[in-house]
C-alpha positions in Angstrom: 41.7 98.1 -28.0 42.0 99.3 -24.5 38.6 97.8 -23.6 39.6 94.4 -24.9 42.9 94.5 -23.0 41.1 95.6 -19.8 38.5 92.8 -20.2 41.2 90.3 -21.1 43.3 91.2 -18.1 40.4 91.1 -15.7 38.7 87.9 -17.0 41.4 86.3 -19.1 41.7 85.6 -22.8 39.7 82.4 -23.0 36.7 83.9 -21.4 36.9 86.9 -23.7 37.1 84.7 -26.7 34.2 82.6 -25.6 32.1 85.8 -24.9 33.0 87.2 -28.3 32.0 83.8 -30.0 28.7 83.7 -28.1 28.0 87.4 -29.1 29.0 86.6 -32.7 26.8 83.5 -32.9 23.9 85.5 -31.4 24.3 88.3 -33.9 24.6 85.7 -36.7 21.4 84.0 -35.5 19.5 87.3 -35.3 20.7 88.4 -38.7 19.8 85.0 -40.2 16.3 85.2 -38.7 15.9 88.7 -40.1 17.1 87.4 -43.5 14.5 84.6 -43.5 11.7 87.0 -42.4 12.6 89.4 -45.2 12.8 86.5 -47.7 9.3 85.3 -46.7 8.0 88.9 -46.9 9.5 89.2 -50.3 7.8 86.0 -51.5 4.5 87.1 -50.0 4.7 90.5 -51.8 5.7 88.7 -55.1 2.6 86.4 -54.8 0.4 89.4 -54.1 1.9 91.2 -57.1 1.2 88.2 -59.4 -2.4 88.0 -58.1 -2.9 91.7 -58.8 -1.5 91.3 -62.3 -3.9 88.4 -62.9 -6.8 90.5 -61.7 -5.9 93.5 -63.7 -8.8 95.1 -65.7 -7.4 93.8 -69.0 -7.1 90.2 -67.8 -10.6 90.4 -66.3 -12.1 91.8 -69.5 -10.3 89.0 -71.5 -11.7 86.3 -69.2 -15.2 87.9 -69.4 -15.0 87.9 -73.2 -14.0 84.2 -73.2 -17.0 83.3 -70.9 -19.3 85.4 -73.1 -18.1 83.5 -76.2 -18.5 80.1 -74.5 -22.0 81.1 -73.3 -23.0 82.2 -76.9 -21.7 78.8 -78.3 -23.7 76.9 -75.7 -26.8 79.0 -76.4 -26.5 78.3 -80.2 -26.1 74.6 -79.4 -29.2 74.7 -77.2 -31.2 76.5 -79.9 -30.1 73.9 -82.5 -31.1 71.1 -80.1 -34.4 72.8 -79.5 -35.1 73.0 -83.3 -34.1 69.4 -83.7 -36.4 68.5 -80.7 -39.2 70.4 -82.3 -38.7 68.6 -85.6 -38.7 65.3 -83.8 -41.8 66.2 -81.9 -43.6 67.3 -85.1 -42.7 64.0 -86.8 -43.8 62.0 -83.8 -47.1 63.9 -83.7 -47.6 63.1 -87.4 -46.8 59.5 -86.8 -49.2 59.4 -83.8 -52.0 60.9 -86.0 -51.3 58.3 -88.7 -51.5 55.5 -86.1 -54.7 56.9 -84.7 -56.1 56.9 -88.2 -55.0 53.3 -88.7 -56.5 52.4 -85.3 -59.8 53.9 -86.4 -59.7 51.8 -89.6 -58.8 48.7 -87.7 -61.6 49.4 -85.2 -64.1 49.6 -88.1 -62.7 46.4 -89.6 -63.0 44.7 -86.2 -66.6 45.9 -85.8 -67.4 44.5 -89.3 -65.7 41.2 -88.4 -67.6 41.1 -85.1 -70.9 41.5 -87.0 -69.9 38.8 -89.4 -68.9 36.5 -86.6 -72.2 37.2 -84.8 -74.0 36.4 -88.1 -72.0 33.1 -88.5 -72.6 32.2 -84.9 -76.4 32.9 -85.2 -76.6 30.9 -88.4 -75.1 27.9 -86.6 -71.8 27.8 -88.5 -69.8 28.3 -85.2 -70.0 26.3 -82.0 -72.2 28.2 -79.6 -69.9 27.4 -76.7 -66.3 27.9 -77.9 -66.6 29.3 -81.5 -65.1 26.3 -83.3 -66.1 26.1 -87.0 -68.9 23.8 -88.2 -67.6 20.5 -89.5 -70.7 18.5 -90.6 -74.3 19.7 -91.2 -76.8 16.9 -92.1 -80.5 16.8 -92.5 -82.1 13.4 -91.8 -85.5 12.1 -92.1 -86.9 9.2 -90.0 -90.2 7.5 -89.9 -91.5 7.3 -86.4 -94.9 5.7 -85.8 -96.1 6.3 -89.3 -94.9 9.9 -89.3 -91.9 11.3 -91.1 -89.7 13.3 -88.7 -87.0 15.7 -90.1 -84.1 16.7 -87.9 -80.9 18.6 -88.2 -77.5 17.2 -87.1 -74.6 19.6 -86.5 -71.0 18.5 -85.6 -68.3 21.1 -84.8 -64.5 20.6 -84.8 -64.5 20.9 -81.0 -66.5 17.7 -80.7 -69.9 19.3 -79.9 -72.8 17.5 -81.5 -76.2 19.0 -81.6 -79.1 17.0 -83.0 -82.4 18.8 -83.5 -81.5 21.6 -81.1 -80.3 19.2 -78.3 -76.7 18.8 -77.3 -75.8 15.1 -77.7 -72.0 15.5 -77.1 -70.5 18.3 -75.0 -67.9 20.9 -76.2 -64.3 20.2 -75.7 -63.1 23.4 -77.4 -61.1 24.7 -74.5 -58.7 21.8 -74.8 -58.4 22.4 -78.6 -57.4 26.0 -78.0 -60.6 27.7 -79.5 -61.5 31.0 -78.0 -64.8 31.9 -76.5 -67.5 32.6 -79.0 -68.9 36.0 -79.5 -72.0 35.0 -77.5 -70.2 34.6 -74.2 
């Protein structure tokens, strides 16, 4: 204690106590900072250790196995979807072939109907302008200057009147909704 007594006698007790308090606080601060630094280093090392444990070969192999199983399940699902898609495609192709066959049959029927319509139109049973059906067909005879004249009178639903090959009344078929005849 000689040193403390010498310092105290030279500077006085209050200065010595203040100096000791400052040195103690400084030492406490340094030790506290070192403790915090060691604590953070410890936390960093624990984090690295956990990371190393998570990346151990056993864990990595287990994760790889899980990914493999998931990939296999997805592949099986895709193969099932492919088989389903192929079945759907096959049924649609069969349906398409059936529709083509029906279209061919309808085309043949349409061609026959067109021929029948042409025959009806050529025979005078349809209006030559709009295709309306024949309503009245009359044959008349008149005596003109001591000669008997025969003529044909045709009246269609559209209003067209043809007498002996000449149009007496024009067609109004477009206002009645008749389509164009096959001769258009």
